[in-house]
BALOFI-309896 format. One record per residue (C-alpha): residue in one letter; chain; x, y, z. Coordinates in steps of 0.001 Angstrom, whole numbers, padded with zeros to 6 digits. Layout:
N
> a | A | X | Y | Z;
...
END
This chain:
75
> x | A | -004374 | -008482 | 007036;
> x | A | -007623 | -010195 | 008111;
> x | A | -007391 | -009078 | 011649;
> x | A | -006724 | -005199 | 010454;
> x | A | -009911 | -005501 | 008145;
> x | A | -012435 | -007283 | 010823;
> x | A | -013817 | -004137 | 012137;
> x | A | -014132 | -002359 | 008435;
> x | A | -011895 | 000572 | 009057;
> x | A | -012223 | 003420 | 006734;
> x | A | -008135 | 003434 | 006368;
> x | A | -006104 | 000485 | 006539;
> x | A | -002371 | 001545 | 007448;
> x | A | 000388 | -000773 | 006138;
> x | A | 003958 | -000108 | 007398;
> x | A | 006410 | -002192 | 004760;
> x | A | 003928 | -004876 | 004654;
> x | A | 006283 | -006660 | 002189;
> x | A | 009042 | -005632 | 003671;
> x | A | 010447 | -009323 | 004961;
> x | A | 008827 | -011198 | 002052;
> x | A | 010171 | -012798 | -000900;
> x | A | 009061 | -011701 | -004163;
> x | A | 006324 | -014101 | -004595;
> x | A | 004666 | -013146 | -001410;
> x | A | 005127 | -009798 | -002007;
> x | A | 002884 | -010030 | -004877;
> x | A | 000408 | -011829 | -003256;
> x | A | 000008 | -009353 | -000349;
> x | A | -000145 | -006519 | -003049;
> x | A | -002571 | -008544 | -004939;
> x | A | -004649 | -008889 | -001953;
> x | A | -004677 | -005209 | -001126;
> x | A | -005339 | -004192 | -004980;
> x | A | -008563 | -006537 | -004762;
> x | A | -009744 | -004960 | -001684;
> x | A | -009381 | -001547 | -003166;
> x | A | -010999 | -002141 | -006178;
> x | A | -013739 | -004467 | -005126;
> x | A | -014848 | -003124 | -001703;
> x | A | -013377 | 000627 | -002182;
> x | A | -010709 | 000226 | 000764;
> x | A | -008501 | 003152 | 001383;
> x | A | -005172 | 002062 | 001832;
> x | A | -001878 | 003756 | 003301;
> x | A | 001225 | 001640 | 002343;
> x | A | 004161 | 002685 | 003595;
> x | A | 007290 | 001147 | 001391;
> x | A | 010883 | 001639 | 000021;
> x | A | 010108 | -000734 | -002575;
> x | A | 009624 | 001326 | -006040;
> x | A | 007815 | -002126 | -007680;
> x | A | 005367 | -001883 | -004545;
> x | A | 004916 | 002246 | -005145;
> x | A | 004089 | 001523 | -008561;
> x | A | 001026 | -000382 | -007655;
> x | A | -000439 | 002847 | -005845;
> x | A | -002861 | 005126 | -007312;
> x | A | -000984 | 008205 | -005402;
> x | A | 002286 | 008277 | -004279;
> x | A | 003729 | 010740 | -001924;
> x | A | 007623 | 010756 | -001398;
> x | A | 009069 | 012196 | 001750;
> x | A | 012253 | 013338 | 002525;
> x | A | 013874 | 014301 | 006133;
> x | A | 010394 | 014336 | 007337;
> x | A | 009041 | 016531 | 004323;
> x | A | 006951 | 015853 | 001126;
> x | A | 009304 | 016474 | -001804;
> x | A | 007022 | 014700 | -004284;
> x | A | 003533 | 013717 | -005280;
> x | A | 002251 | 011462 | -008202;
> x | A | -001349 | 010286 | -009462;
> x | A | -001481 | 007755 | -011808;
> x | A | -003221 | 008623 | -014978;
END
């Protein structure tokens, strides 16, 4: 994560950042992402198959067969 942020990108792309982690470490990673977003306004695109990770997002976009099939924003 630190290496990805060192040049202060406008968008951080994270493909399955918690995919190979246990629950505890997944929560830590997502807490870091949440903090970066709230404290620094860092935009992140997180690709995940984990519904618990997706629930942490402000906006979710669901895809099937390469097509957007659903979109939701937090209220």
